[in-house]
N, C-alpha and C positions, 0 to 999 in steps of 0.2 A: 426584445427579439433575439439578442445575441445569445441568451441562455438557451432558447429553443434551437437555434442553429447549431450551437455546440453539442446539444443533446442529440440532435438528428445525426450529426456526423459521427458521434460516439456510437450510436446504435447501428448505423450503417456499417462502420468499420468493424465493430464487434461481431456482427452477424456474418457479413460477407467474407471476412478474413478467416473464420474458423468453423463455420457451419459444416464444411466438408469433413472436418475431423470428427464432429459429433455423428455424422452419417456413417463414417467408417466404424465408429464404436457400435452403433446400432446394428450394422451389418455383421460385425464380429460376434454379436450375441444372438444373431438369428432373429432380430426383431421383425415383426410383420410391418407392412406399410402403415397400418393403423397405430401400432405401438410406436413407430418412429415419429408420426405426427404428434402423438400424445407426449412423447419424450420432449420434442422441441417446444410444444405448448407449455408443458410443465416447467421447463427451464425459463421460458420467457415470463411466466407468471411469477416464479420465485424471484427472478431478477428484478422484475417490476415492483413487486410488493416490498421486497427487502430495501431497495433503493428509495422507494416512496416513504416508508416509515423512518428509516435512518436519517435521510436528508431532512425530513420535516421535524423529527424529534430533536436532532442535534444542531440544526441550522447550519449545516455545512454540506458541500456536494459529495455525499458518500455514494459512490458509484459501484454497483455490484455486477459481476459477470459470471458466466458459466466457466467451469474449470476446463480450459482447452488442454493443458497437459494431462489432466485427469481423463479426458476423453481419449487422448492418444494412448494412455496407459490401458484403458479398457479395450481399445481397438486392437491392442497387441495381445490380448488374452485369448485363450482357446479353451474349448470344452466347458463353457459356462453358459447356461440359458438365462433368459430374462428374469425368471422368478428368483433364481439364486443371485443374479446381479443386483436386483432390487434389494434383497436382503443385505448384500454388501454395501449398497448405497446408504441404507438405513444405519448400518454400523458406523460408516464414515461420518455421517451427519451427527450421530450420537457422540462420537469422539470429539467432533468440533464443539458441540455444546458443552461437553465435559471440560474441554480445554478452557472455555470461557468461565465455567463455574469453579474449577479447581486449578488454582495457579500451579501447584506442583506438577500436574500433567503437562502444562505448557512448558514448564522449565525442563522437564524430561525430554520433550521433543526438541527443544532448543539445544540440548546437549549433543544431538546428532550433528556431526560436523557438516557445514554447508557444502564442503567439497564432495562428500559422499552422497548427500541428497541431490545435489546438482548433477553428479555423474549418473545417478539412477535416472533422472529426468532426461538427460542427454541421450542415454542409451535407448530409452523408449522412443524418443522423438526421431532419433537417427534413422529408423526404418522408414518413416514417412518421407523424409527428405530424399533418401536414396530411391524411393519409389518413383519420384519425379523422372529420374533418368531411366528407370526400367520402362516406364510408359513411353518414353521418347522412342524406344525401339518399335513400338506398335503404331504410334501416330506422331511421327517426327515433326511434321509441319506445324501441327497444333501446339504441341508441347514446347517446341523450340521458340515459337512466336511468344507464348506466355513467358518463357524464361527471359527472352530478350527485353520484352516490355517491363517485366519485373525489375531486371537489373538496371535499366535506364531510369524508370520512374523512381526507384529508391534513391537515386542520386539527388533528386529534387526534394522528395519527402518520403522517408522510410516507412511512415505509417500508411501511405497510400499506394505503396508498391504492389501489394497483393490486390487491392481494389482495381488498379489499372490493369493488372494481368487478367483479372476476372472479366473486366469489361472487354478487353481485346479477345479473350477466349470465347466469350459469348458471341461477339460479332462474327468471328471467324467460323464458329460452329454453325450458326444460322446461315451464313453465306455459303458454306460448303454442303449444307443439307445434313450434317451429322447431328443436328439438334432440331427438334420440332416442338411446337407448342402443344400442351396437353389437349387431348380430344375428349369430349364428353363433359358431364358435370363434375365439378371438383368441390368437395366440402371445404368450407373456409377453415374449420378447425375440428378437432376431435380429441376427446379425453377418454382414455381407456385404462381403467385401474387394473393393476397386476398384483395378485396375491403373492407376497414375498415368501421366499423359502430361505431360512437361515441355514446356510451351508458353510461349514467350517473352512473348507478349502477356498471357497469364494471370498469369505470375509478376510482370510489371511492373504490370499493372492491378489484381491482387488480392493477390498474395503480399506485395509490398513495402508497400503501404498497410495491409494487415492487420497486418504486423509493427509498423509505426509507430504505428497506432491502438492496438494492444494495449499497446505500451510506454507511450505518452503517457496514454491514457485508463484503463488498468487497472492496470498494474504500478506506476507511480509513485504513484497514489493508494493502492494496496494497501499499499505500503511505508510510506506516510505514516500510515495507520491504525494499523499496528503500532507505529510510533515514538510516536504520540500516546498509546498505551496503556502506554508505558514499555519496550517491547522494542526490541532492536537486530537487525533482521532480517538474516540472511545473504544479501545481495543476489545474489551470484554463484551460490550454491547454489540459491536459489529460481528464478532465471532458467534455469539449466541443467536442473533437474529438470522444470520446466513445459515447457521447450522440448523435452526428450527425450520426455516423455509425449505431447506434441502430435505429435511426429515418428512415434512408434510407433503412435499411433491414427489418424493421418491416412488410412491406407488404408481405414479403416472409414467414412470420410466426415467425421470430426470435424475442425473447423476450427482451434481453438486454445484452450488453457487457459492461465490466467495467475493472478496474484495477485488476490484479491477485495478489494473495498472495502466495499460495503454489508453483504454476508454476514459479512465479517471483523469489522465493527464490532459485530455482534450477539454474536460469540463471544469478543471480546477485552476486554470491559468488566467492571466489578465485579459486574454481575448474573450473569455466568457463574460466577464464584467469587471470594470476597473475596481469596484469595491468588493473585497473578499467576502464581506458580510452578505452580499446579494447573490453570490454564486450558488448558494444552496438551491435556488430555484431551478438551476439547470438539472439538479438531481430529480426534481419533481417532473420536469418535462421528459427527462430520460426514462423515468419509471412509466409514465403514461404511454410513451411511444412503444415500450416493450410490451405493455398490455395490449396494444394494437397488434403487435407482431404475434402475440399469443392467439388473438382472435382470428388471425389469417394464416395460421401455421400450415394448414392443409394446402392452401393455394401456393404459398411460398415453396413448400416441399415439392409440389407437383412441377413447378417451374424448374427447380433444381434437378429433379430426376429426369427431366426431359433432355438434360445435357449429356454428352458422351462421357463415359467412365474416365477417360484420360484427362478430361478437363477437371473433374472433381478431384481426382488423385493429385494432379499437378497443383491445383490451388491449395489443397490441404498441405502438401509438402512445402510449397513456397511460403504459406502462412506460418509455418513452424520454423523457418530458417532463423528468424530473429531469436526465438526461444532457444534453439539449439546453440546459437552463437553465445548467448548469455550463459547458458548452462555449462558449456564447455569452458568458458572463461573462468567461471566460479570453481568448476571442478579441478582445473589445472593450476589455479592461482597459488596454491600453497605447495612449496617444495617438499615439505615433510609428509604431506598427504597424497602426493601425486601418484605414487605407485598404487596405493589403495583405491584411488579414484579411477585409475585406468582399469583395474580389475572390476570395479563396480560397473563401469561403463560397458565393458566387454560382456559381462553376464547379462546386464539389462538389454543389450542389443541383440542377444542370442534368442533362440527359440526354446531355451531350457524350460522344462516343466518337470517338477518332482512332486510326487504325492498329490498331483492335481493342482499344485500351486505354481503360478507362472514366474517368469524370470525377474519381474520387478522386485518381488519380495526377496528372492534369493540373491539378487544383486546387493541389496542392503546387508544381508547376512554375510556375504563374501567380503564386501568392502569393510564392514566393521570388524570382521575377524582379522583381515590383513592389517588393518590399522592398529588393532590391539596388539598383534604380534610385533609390529614395527616399534610401537611405543615401549613394549616390554623389553625388546632387544636394546633399545636406546638406553633404558634405565640400567640394564646389566652392563653395557659398555661404559656407562658413566661411573659405575662403582669399581670397575677394574682398573 
């Protein structure tokens, strides 16, 4: 039963702490309510099936998650419709499968300095964290309560800080009448297929950054969690299966699934089972629970949308504070790359859009350009 309990906690934390970011991404793309339900259901199906197959096949707790930083990146985009976004999602998934199949592509991605990739991620996430305090101007009592609960709860357990804030926010919203239960019949789930449109600007502005962010901020930490628990994850198999599931579910609106880090840490430790060889069963329970989430995606979304906007925005921002902290630490950790990382962060945090391509892509271009100039100047000084 310990495997089931760990799996339940991982699913609850994974959903409650980041679903608001996915909703922000859907809203940015102009998704209809039906498409939003389909998006969440598609993600849950992809996570469930990928975790089920990989955990069973390799007999280790291989936990998959949706790309929360990727959703934040999508939410920061503008001028992209759902059809073009789905085309970009397909491109990102294809790149993930290609990375598994062709080692040189993975080596090329790994050559992008972590400081630059982390700075891009930090810039994208920064907007969501700042939005918490923007909402405080509109509903100070609600947002301030969430913030205080979050700050106090994280002292006890950082993983549950967002969950505690969400619980407090729900209680306060219902107590003050700013939230109401859905009225009328609610469909449990809904799948709506979207015909993709392969748009160059969307692929460059969303697809490629989505792939890079997912690799740097999700897959690499996810593999590190497994290794820290004594496992040797099958990297190529994991990348291919998550890429394939992302490709197959992209027409439902789902953006990307990948290796989990926080959820994986819940299912890979000794609390799950004393015997590491038995912990793979937590991956099976985790998968089955996500398939239940997929079957009830419509009901869960209806409950979330009954909440006030300030609650959703605040939970999304608080849920990304940890990611922002880690990304900033990685971005600023290297003295020689720090200036380029700051430029990357500033461009990513801006609303820059050139040729229909958003700031995430241009932040990489700017950061790599500055880094190249810095290294060239350093070589010239070394010769003089």
